[in-house]
C-alpha positions, 0 to 999 in steps of 0.5 A, a space after each residue: 572881245 577885244 582887237 587888236 588892229 585898227 587902235 588909234 594913235 597919235 600922230 608922231 610929233 618927229 621929222 620925217 626920216 625918209 629919203 626923197 626922190 629925186 626928179 632925175 633919177 626918174 628919166 633913167 632905167 627902173 632900179 628896184 628900189 623904185 618899187 618900194 612903194 607899190 611894195 609897201 602897197 602891195 603887203 599892206 593890202 595884201 593884209 587886209 589893212 588901212 594904211 592908218 592901220 599900218 601906222 598903228 601896227 609899226 608903232 606897235 612894233 617898234 621900241 621906240 613907239 615912234 613908228 611911221 605916220 601914215 602921212 609918210 607911208 602916204 609919200 612911200 606908195 606915191 613915191 614921193 618918198 622912200 623909206 630909210 633903215 630905219 622905216 624899212 625895219 619896221 615895215 618889215 616886221 610889220 607888215 611879214 615880208 623880208 628886208 630883200 623882197 622890200 627893197 629888191 622885189 626878188 623874194 615872195 613874201 611869205 604866204 602863211 603870214 604866221 609862220 612869221 611870228 615865231 621864225 624871230 629870235 626873240 623871247 615872243 616868237 618862243 612864247 608863241 610857238 609854246 601856246 601854239 603847240 599847248 592848244 594841239 590834240 593830247 597825244 599830238 602835243 605829247 608827239 612834240 614836248 618828247 622830240 623837243 626835250 630830247 633835242 634841248 637834253 642833247 644840246 643842254 644837259 640834263 642841269 641845263 634842261 632843268 635848270 631851263 624849265 625851272 626858269 620857264 616854270 618862274 616866268 609863267 607864275 609871272 604872267 598868271 596874274 595878266 592872264 588873268 586879267 584877260 582870261 580870270 576864271 578859264 586860267 584855274 581851269 585846264 591847258 586847253 580851256 585856257 589856250 582857247 579862251 586865248 585864242 577866242 577872246 581876242 579878234 587880230 590880223 596880225 599873221 595872217 591876211 584878213 580885212 577887218 572892218 576898223 571900228 569892230 574888228 569883224 571879218 570883212 574880206 581878205 586871205 584864209 588860209 586855215 577856215 574857222 572850224 566854227 563854220 566850216 559847214 559840215 
């Protein structure tokens, strides 16, 4: 069992890319951006993240691998600094909130945090959604497949749809060695067995609002949207 939250990262050595708060502005009428620090803290605590865990998550979503240092997050939440455009982007991705909500406070963070993982228009979102569909019961999965393939066929035509599915098969073949590295013989079993191994082989609070112990990865609090089926009283 491995878990994806409290991975210890070395502190980035980059300079703090922030906008210091002008003390002269403090006496005026509050502006929406004055509450950025409070909203960062609210979203972080709502996701059950410590400042260290949030800093690690920003590094994971940063293509440059730099992220936002914990000490910088402390400055944001205390109101001493405001995040710049790069930091806002990383924080929105790491916390699954919108830039409008973080900046203006006029939108609610999604109650279903997992939706933010599949709303993005990138390759990872497509794979996540495909794997979620794969865990459904056979008749449920067949219904989704019929609908999706019908809509895709109208969008692409016969040749385009066939080419897309052939490419998908090539991608699946390329990813099999990585799946086998983590899940072993489950790769040779049924689709249901493989997807279930993926679901049970990792402990994470990415895409949910659970609070994990940063040492062991055990659930120690937070908010359940979907009860754990293995722990629901019969």
